Every structure is written in structure tokens, then in C-alpha cells.
N, CA, C and O atoms as a GROMACS GRO file, in nm:
protein
  224
    1MET      N    1  -3.160   0.538   1.623
    1MET     CA    2  -2.982   0.439   1.685
    1MET      C    3  -3.015   0.440   1.821
    1MET      O    4  -2.939   0.372   1.890
    2VAL      N    5  -3.115   0.503   1.888
    2VAL     CA    6  -3.073   0.421   1.971
    2VAL      C    7  -3.157   0.290   2.051
    2VAL      O    8  -3.134   0.181   2.103
    3ASP      N    9  -3.247   0.367   2.027
    3ASP     CA   10  -3.297   0.180   1.972
    3ASP      C   11  -3.270   0.036   1.929
    3ASP      O   12  -3.301  -0.079   1.960
    4GLU      N   13  -3.157   0.142   1.796
    4GLU     CA   14  -3.134  -0.017   1.841
    4GLU      C   15  -2.971  -0.048   1.815
    4GLU      O   16  -2.887  -0.093   1.738
    5GLY      N   17  -2.995   0.007   1.928
    5GLY     CA   18  -2.837   0.028   2.010
    5GLY      C   19  -2.778  -0.025   1.960
    5GLY      O   20  -2.742  -0.142   1.947
    6HIS      N   21  -2.752   0.129   1.901
    6HIS     CA   22  -2.519   0.148   1.836
    6HIS      C   23  -2.549   0.315   1.894
    6HIS      O   24  -2.518   0.394   1.804
    7LEU      N   25  -2.586   0.365   1.983
    7LEU     CA   26  -2.572   0.492   2.077
    7LEU      C   27  -2.674   0.392   2.226
    7LEU      O   28  -2.763   0.307   2.218
    8THR      N   29  -2.609   0.454   2.342
    8THR     CA   30  -2.674   0.507   2.451
    8THR      C   31  -2.671   0.628   2.517
    8THR      O   32  -2.561   0.662   2.560
    9ARG      N   33  -2.761   0.700   2.536
    9ARG     CA   34  -2.806   0.792   2.586
    9ARG      C   35  -2.847   0.834   2.719
    9ARG      O   36  -2.942   0.771   2.765
   10ASP      N   37  -2.791   0.938   2.801
   10ASP     CA   38  -2.771   0.978   2.911
   10ASP      C   39  -2.813   1.110   2.941
   10ASP      O   40  -2.746   1.177   3.019
   11GLY      N   41  -2.937   1.164   2.877
   11GLY     CA   42  -2.997   1.298   2.890
   11GLY      C   43  -2.960   1.328   2.773
   11GLY      O   44  -2.960   1.265   2.667
   12SER      N   45  -2.922   1.445   2.804
   12SER     CA   46  -2.866   1.480   2.604
   12SER      C   47  -2.731   1.416   2.558
   12SER      O   48  -2.700   1.436   2.441
   13LEU      N   49  -2.646   1.341   2.637
   13LEU     CA   50  -2.451   1.326   2.603
   13LEU      C   51  -2.585   1.175   2.538
   13LEU      O   52  -2.687   1.136   2.595
   14LEU      N   53  -2.535   1.138   2.433
   14LEU     CA   54  -2.600   0.999   2.304
   14LEU      C   55  -2.386   0.964   2.344
   14LEU      O   56  -2.302   1.055   2.351
   15SER      N   57  -2.363   0.851   2.357
   15SER     CA   58  -2.270   0.726   2.367
   15SER      C   59  -2.216   0.668   2.276
   15SER      O   60  -2.129   0.713   2.350
   16ARG      N   61  -2.153   0.586   2.148
   16ARG     CA   62  -2.166   0.460   2.074
   16ARG      C   63  -2.158   0.360   2.162
   16ARG      O   64  -2.089   0.371   2.263
   17THR      N   65  -2.224   0.254   2.136
   17THR     CA   66  -2.216   0.096   2.238
   17THR      C   67  -2.111   0.059   2.108
   17THR      O   68  -2.080   0.113   2.002
   18GLU      N   69  -2.076  -0.063   2.178
   18GLU     CA   70  -1.962  -0.120   2.114
   18GLU      C   71  -2.038  -0.206   1.959
   18GLU      O   72  -1.967  -0.287   1.900
   19ALA      N   73  -2.150  -0.183   1.919
   19ALA     CA   74  -2.248  -0.224   1.855
   19ALA      C   75  -2.221  -0.121   1.811
   19ALA      O   76  -2.178  -0.133   1.696
   20GLY      N   77  -2.226   0.003   1.852
   20GLY     CA   78  -2.238   0.137   1.672
   20GLY      C   79  -2.075   0.096   1.616
   20GLY      O   80  -2.024   0.060   1.510
   21ALA      N   81  -2.027   0.126   1.755
   21ALA     CA   82  -1.848   0.164   1.664
   21ALA      C   83  -1.840   0.053   1.628
   21ALA      O   84  -1.746   0.065   1.549
   22ARG      N   85  -1.885  -0.119   1.624
   22ARG     CA   86  -1.805  -0.140   1.484
   22ARG      C   87  -1.955  -0.144   1.423
   22ARG      O   88  -2.029  -0.198   1.505
   23GLU      N   89  -2.014  -0.112   1.325
   23GLU     CA   90  -2.103  -0.047   1.271
   23GLU      C   91  -2.002   0.060   1.177
   23GLU      O   92  -1.953   0.036   1.066
   24ALA      N   93  -1.988   0.194   1.268
   24ALA     CA   94  -1.930   0.242   1.205
   24ALA      C   95  -1.794   0.186   1.180
   24ALA      O   96  -1.777   0.272   1.094
   25ARG      N   97  -1.701   0.130   1.178
   25ARG     CA   98  -1.597   0.070   1.140
   25ARG      C   99  -1.691   0.012   0.952
   25ARG      O  100  -1.685   0.085   0.854
   26VAL      N  101  -1.748  -0.092   0.952
   26VAL     CA  102  -1.766  -0.167   0.817
   26VAL      C  103  -1.828  -0.055   0.774
   26VAL      O  104  -1.858  -0.085   0.658
   27LEU      N  105  -1.896   0.140   0.809
   27LEU     CA  106  -1.902   0.148   0.695
   27LEU      C  107  -1.776   0.279   0.674
   27LEU      O  108  -1.748   0.361   0.586
   28GLY      N  109  -1.746   0.259   0.750
   28GLY     CA  110  -1.599   0.380   0.764
   28GLY      C  111  -1.513   0.275   0.577
   28GLY      O  112  -1.470   0.310   0.467
   29ALA      N  113  -1.526   0.190   0.628
   29ALA     CA  114  -1.465   0.103   0.540
   29ALA      C  115  -1.510   0.144   0.402
   29ALA      O  116  -1.453   0.203   0.311
   30ALA      N  117  -1.690   0.071   0.424
   30ALA     CA  118  -1.740   0.032   0.277
   30ALA      C  119  -1.678   0.208   0.213
   30ALA      O  120  -1.632   0.199   0.100
   31TRP      N  121  -1.675   0.318   0.259
   31TRP     CA  122  -1.731   0.429   0.237
   31TRP      C  123  -1.503   0.428   0.117
   31TRP      O  124  -1.471   0.465   0.004
   32THR      N  125  -1.432   0.374   0.220
   32THR     CA  126  -1.284   0.354   0.187
   32THR      C  127  -1.285   0.258   0.085
   32THR      O  128  -1.172   0.267   0.037
   33MET      N  129  -1.351   0.166   0.018
   33MET     CA  130  -1.357   0.117  -0.060
   33MET      C  131  -1.469   0.143  -0.195
   33MET      O  132  -1.494   0.080  -0.298
   34TRP      N  133  -1.508   0.242  -0.146
   34TRP     CA  134  -1.606   0.323  -0.216
   34TRP      C  135  -1.533   0.410  -0.317
   34TRP      O  136  -1.540   0.405  -0.440
   35LEU      N  137  -1.476   0.474  -0.254
   35LEU     CA  138  -1.376   0.594  -0.233
   35LEU      C  139  -1.239   0.577  -0.378
   35LEU      O  140  -1.209   0.638  -0.482
   36GLU      N  141  -1.206   0.492  -0.324
   36GLU     CA  142  -1.067   0.387  -0.404
   36GLU      C  143  -1.172   0.406  -0.536
   36GLU      O  144  -1.186   0.515  -0.592
   37ASP      N  145  -1.246   0.279  -0.578
   37ASP     CA  146  -1.291   0.223  -0.687
   37ASP      C  147  -1.369   0.346  -0.736
   37ASP      O  148  -1.430   0.326  -0.842
   38LEU      N  149  -1.379   0.450  -0.692
   38LEU     CA  150  -1.419   0.572  -0.764
   38LEU      C  151  -1.240   0.610  -0.852
   38LEU      O  152  -1.203   0.609  -0.969
   39SER      N  153  -1.202   0.626  -0.775
   39SER     CA  154  -1.080   0.673  -0.802
   39SER      C  155  -0.954   0.603  -0.925
   39SER      O  156  -0.856   0.650  -0.982
   40ASP      N  157  -1.028   0.455  -0.923
   40ASP     CA  158  -0.969   0.366  -1.051
   40ASP      C  159  -0.966   0.475  -1.129
   40ASP      O  160  -1.032   0.579  -1.129
   41GLY      N  161  -0.856   0.424  -1.213
   41GLY     CA  162  -0.941   0.500  -1.401
   41GLY      C  163  -0.904   0.653  -1.392
   41GLY      O  164  -0.863   0.698  -1.499
   42VAL      N  165  -0.908   0.730  -1.305
   42VAL     CA  166  -0.863   0.850  -1.270
   42VAL      C  167  -0.776   0.918  -1.265
   42VAL      O  168  -0.743   0.950  -1.151
   43PRO      N  169  -0.703   0.968  -1.365
   43PRO     CA  170  -0.585   1.066  -1.417
   43PRO      C  171  -0.543   1.127  -1.255
   43PRO      O  172  -0.638   1.200  -1.223
   44GLN      N  173  -0.442   1.126  -1.146
   44GLN     CA  174  -0.340   1.149  -1.098
   44GLN      C  175  -0.290   1.347  -1.143
   44GLN      O  176  -0.180   1.382  -1.186
   45GLN      N  177  -0.353   1.396  -1.127
   45GLN     CA  178  -0.324   1.509  -1.075
   45GLN      C  179  -0.176   1.573  -1.073
   45GLN      O  180  -0.153   1.608  -0.957
   46GLN      N  181  -0.060   1.604  -1.164
   46GLN     CA  182   0.084   1.675  -1.039
   46GLN      C  183   0.018   1.743  -0.979
   46GLN      O  184  -0.099   1.767  -1.009
   47PRO      N  185   0.117   1.822  -0.820
   47PRO     CA  186   0.045   1.894  -0.711
   47PRO      C  187   0.125   1.995  -0.813
   47PRO      O  188   0.208   1.908  -0.838
   48ALA      N  189   0.175   2.114  -0.898
   48ALA     CA  190   0.211   2.228  -0.977
   48ALA      C  191   0.074   2.211  -1.073
   48ALA      O  192   0.009   2.303  -1.022
   49GLU      N  193   0.000   2.166  -1.160
   49GLU     CA  194  -0.070   2.112  -1.230
   49GLU      C  195  -0.212   2.183  -1.152
   49GLU      O  196  -0.264   2.290  -1.184
   50LEU      N  197  -0.277   2.042  -0.986
   50LEU     CA  198  -0.317   2.142  -0.918
   50LEU      C  199  -0.311   2.243  -0.863
   50LEU      O  200  -0.419   2.300  -0.852
   51ALA      N  201  -0.180   2.319  -0.797
   51ALA     CA  202  -0.143   2.430  -0.781
   51ALA      C  203  -0.259   2.587  -0.878
   51ALA      O  204  -0.329   2.687  -0.866
   52SER      N  205  -0.166   2.444  -1.005
   52SER     CA  206  -0.255   2.631  -1.079
   52SER      C  207  -0.364   2.610  -1.130
   52SER      O  208  -0.400   2.716  -1.182
   53SER      N  209  -0.476   2.492  -1.152
   53SER     CA  210  -0.570   2.473  -1.192
   53SER      C  211  -0.662   2.516  -0.983
   53SER      O  212  -0.772   2.563  -0.955
   54THR      N  213  -0.613   2.496  -0.945
   54THR     CA  214  -0.706   2.582  -0.853
   54THR      C  215  -0.703   2.711  -0.796
   54THR      O  216  -0.791   2.759  -0.724
   55ALA      N  217  -0.534   2.795  -0.853
   55ALA     CA  218  -0.546   2.958  -0.870
   55ALA      C  219  -0.613   3.050  -0.974
   55ALA      O  220  -0.571   3.160  -1.009
   56ARG      N  221  -0.755   2.970  -1.031
   56ARG     CA  222  -0.845   3.008  -1.106
   56ARG      C  223  -0.908   3.107  -1.118
   56ARG      O  224  -0.994   3.115  -1.205
   0.00000   0.00000   0.00000
């Protein structure tokens, strides 16, 4: 990722460049949209139902 310009290296310390920060935002937004798409149409459990289902 250093070679691609997303990170800089100073010894063992890696730091994100502006290009790396931009890429991280794009990836984060894509994951968020994908997760929202997955949840569309899936019935949401009520908190009491969720608590009883995880207590088993």
C-alpha cells in the first residue's frame, strides 16, 4: 500500500496519506451501502425477542 501511495512508512510506523484516507472513506461507504442492502426486507427483531434469542 506504500507503493500505491495510500500509506507512508517511517521505519515501522505507517501513516495514511490523503489518497489513503479518501480510499478508506470510499470503501467504508461501499460497505455501509452493502450492509444496508442486506438488511432490506429482513424483519427486525424487537429488543425483547433479541434478548430471549441470545439467552439460549
